[in-house]
C-alpha positions in Angstrom: 14.1 -31.9 25.0 12.0 -34.7 26.5 8.8 -36.0 24.8 6.7 -34.7 27.7 8.2 -31.2 27.5 7.6 -31.1 23.7 4.0 -32.3 24.2 3.3 -29.3 26.4 4.2 -27.0 23.5 2.6 -29.2 20.8 -0.2 -31.2 22.4 -1.8 -32.3 19.1 1.2 -32.8 17.0 1.2 -36.0 14.9 4.2 -38.2 14.9 6.5 -37.4 11.9 6.2 -39.6 8.8 8.4 -39.9 5.8 7.2 -37.7 2.9 5.1 -35.5 5.2 5.3 -31.7 5.9 4.7 -30.4 9.4 2.5 -27.3 9.4 3.4 -25.5 12.7 0.6 -23.1 13.6 0.9 -20.1 16.0 -2.4 -18.8 17.5 -3.6 -15.2 17.8 -3.7 -13.4 21.1 -5.5 -15.2 23.9 -6.1 -18.3 21.8 -4.8 -21.8 22.4 -3.7 -24.7 20.2 -7.3 -25.9 19.9 -8.2 -23.2 17.4 -6.2 -25.2 14.8 -7.0 -28.7 15.9 -9.8 -29.3 13.4 -7.6 -28.3 10.4 -6.3 -31.8 10.2 -9.8 -32.9 9.0 -9.6 -30.5 6.0 -6.0 -30.7 4.9 -4.5 -33.6 3.0 -2.8 -36.2 5.3 0.6 -35.2 4.0 0.4 -32.1 6.1 0.9 -32.7 9.8 -1.0 -30.0 11.6 1.0 -29.1 14.7 -0.5 -26.2 16.7 1.6 -24.4 19.4 0.3 -24.2 22.9 1.6 -21.2 24.8 1.6 -20.9 28.6 -1.5 -19.7 30.4 -4.3 -21.3 28.2 -6.3 -24.5 27.9 -4.4 -27.3 29.6 -1.6 -24.9 30.5 -3.9 -22.4 32.1 -2.2 -22.7 35.5 1.2 -21.6 34.0 2.2 -17.9 34.0 1.8 -16.6 30.5 4.8 -14.9 28.8 4.8 -11.1 28.7 7.6 -10.4 26.2 8.5 -11.8 22.8 12.0 -12.5 24.1 10.6 -14.9 26.8 8.5 -16.8 24.2 11.4 -17.1 21.8 13.9 -18.3 24.5 11.5 -21.0 25.7 9.8 -22.1 22.6 12.8 -21.9 20.3 14.5 -25.1 21.5 11.2 -27.1 21.5 10.5 -25.9 18.0 13.9 -27.1 16.7 12.9 -30.6 17.8 9.7 -30.4 15.7 11.6 -29.6 12.5 12.5 -33.3 12.1 10.7 -33.3 8.7 10.2 -30.3 6.3 8.0 -27.7 7.9 6.0 -24.6 7.2 5.2 -22.0 9.8 1.7 -20.4 9.9 1.1 -17.5 12.3 -2.1 -15.5 12.7 -2.1 -11.9 14.1 0.1 -12.2 17.2 1.1 -15.6 16.0 2.6 -14.1 12.8 5.0 -12.1 14.9 5.9 -15.1 17.0 6.5 -17.2 13.9 8.6 -14.5 12.3 10.8 -14.1 15.3 11.3 -17.9 15.7 12.4 -18.3 12.1 15.1 -15.8 12.8 16.0 -17.6 16.1 16.4 -20.8 14.1 18.6 -19.1 11.5 20.8 -17.4 14.0 21.2 -20.7 16.0 22.1 -22.7 12.8 19.1 -25.0 13.3 16.7 -26.4 10.7 14.4 -23.7 9.3 10.9 -24.0 7.8 10.6 -24.2 4.1 8.1 -21.2 4.1 6.4 -18.7 6.4 2.7 -17.9 6.1 1.4 -14.9 8.1 -2.2 -13.7 8.4 -3.9 -10.6 9.8 -0.7 -8.9 10.7 1.2 -6.0 9.1 4.9 -6.3 8.5 6.9 -6.3 11.8 8.9 -3.2 11.0 5.8 -1.0 10.7 4.7 1.1 13.7 1.5 0.1 15.4 -1.6 1.9 14.4 -3.4 1.1 17.7 -3.1 2.6 21.1 -1.9 0.0 23.7 -4.8 -1.6 25.6 -3.1 -4.4 27.6 -2.9 -2.4 30.8 -6.4 -0.7 30.7 -8.9 -1.2 33.5 -11.0 -4.3 33.0 -14.1 -2.5 31.8 -12.3 -0.5 29.1 -10.1 -3.5 28.2 -13.1 -5.7 27.6 -14.8 -2.9 25.6 -11.7 -2.8 23.3 -11.6 -6.6 23.0 -15.3 -6.7 22.1 -14.6 -4.2 19.3 -11.8 -6.3 18.0 -14.0 -9.3 17.9 -11.5 -11.9 19.0 -13.5 -13.3 22.0 -17.0 -14.7 21.8 -19.8 -12.9 23.5 -20.4 -16.0 25.6 -17.0 -15.6 27.2 -17.3 -11.8 27.6 -20.6 -12.2 29.5 -19.3 -14.9 31.9 -17.2 -13.8 34.9 -16.1 -17.5 35.4 -14.8 -17.9 31.8 -13.2 -14.4 31.8 -11.2 -15.4 34.9 -9.5 -18.1 32.8 -9.1 -16.0 29.6 -8.1 -12.6 30.8 -4.6 -13.3 32.1 -3.4 -14.9 28.8 -5.2 -12.3 26.7 -3.7 -9.4 28.6 -0.2 -11.0 28.5 -0.4 -11.7 24.8 -1.5 -8.1 24.0 1.4 -6.9 26.2 3.7 -9.1 24.0 2.4 -7.5 20.9 2.1 -3.9 22.1 5.6 -3.8 23.6 7.2 -5.6 20.7 10.1 -3.7 19.0 11.4 -4.9 15.7 15.2 -5.3 15.5 16.5 -4.9 11.9 17.5 -8.3 10.5 18.6 -9.5 7.1 15.7 -10.8 4.9 14.8 -14.4 5.0 15.6 -16.5 1.9 12.4 -18.4 1.9 8.9 -18.0 0.4 6.7 -15.7 2.5 2.9 -15.5 2.1 0.8 -12.7 3.7 -3.0 -13.1 4.1 -5.5 -10.4 5.1 -9.1 -9.5 5.4 -10.6 -7.0 3.0 -12.5 -5.4 5.9 -9.6 -5.4 8.4 -9.3 -1.8 9.4 -6.1 -2.5 11.4 -4.2 -4.4 8.7 -4.7 -2.7 5.3 -3.3 -4.3 2.1 -0.3 -2.0 2.1 0.8 -3.3 5.5 0.6 -6.9 4.2 2.6 -5.9 1.1 5.3 -4.4 3.4 6.3 -8.0 4.4 8.2 -8.0 1.1 11.1 -6.3 3.1 11.5 -9.5 5.0 12.1 -12.0 2.2 14.6 -12.0 -0.6 12.0 -13.9 -2.8 8.8 -12.4 -4.3 6.1 -12.0 -1.7 2.7 -13.6 -2.2 -0.4 -11.8 -0.8 -4.0 -12.7 -0.8 -7.1 -10.9 0.6 -10.2 -12.7 1.9 -13.7 -11.5 2.6 -14.3 -10.4 6.2 -12.3 -8.5 8.8 -9.5 -9.2 11.2 -10.8 -12.7 12.0 -11.3 -14.0 8.5 -9.7 -17.1 9.7 -12.9 -17.9 11.5 -15.4 -16.1 9.2 -14.2 -17.8 6.0 -12.2 -20.7 7.3 -13.0 -23.1 4.4 -12.0 -20.5 1.8 -8.8 -19.7 3.5 -7.9 -23.4 3.9 -8.5 -24.0 0.2 -6.0 -21.2 -0.5 -3.6 -22.6 2.1 -3.6 -26.0 0.4 -3.0 -24.3 -2.9 0.0 -22.4 -1.5 1.5 -25.5 0.1 1.1 -27.5 -3.0 2.7 -24.9 -5.2 5.7 -24.8 -2.8 6.4 -28.4 -3.9 7.9 -29.3 -0.6 
């Protein structure tokens, strides 16, 4: 894959350096790579923060967003393989957790370099049935009411027709990816798996985090943080300190 094509998927990825670990970050529904861009200021330089930029957002806003998990895996998988030129760790949040999980399996099945660990946040194990009624195809007013309740989009955007025009297509498409996702049974991964959650997250209780144990042959690590579904924003510094601790203990 050409450098320009890889840069589309990884617009902020630093050049690999000997002795470094690439932290490949997958965003939540509707979000772009910029939600992780500032992490490089808080993590030790040994960790190369490399956020994924899916189609239909930020500088890729004019591209049609994917609507199925299979589409994402088919297009992102080859680009991702090129990024695993140094040891890597995948971090996925909410929708990003599912995407990261499916891509690890893609790499394994293709015989390509795999990450050294998978860290997931704000998402129950993929084999569990959804606890939410699908909303991706609701009329705009009802769809926005549900999005406001979830808390993933700022009120500034929700109150601006101009901003919503840019955000809505990717947000609907991402929720369609999540809400039409069907887990296909796969052998457990032989790598460390960490599941993070919010104490007040009504949609991802602790038991749903602990169910990720079914997807690794190693002991699962779980940790709960203050806040709800978006503890990544509400308690970023606390979560990043724990993330640094996890990465350090992995001794990559």
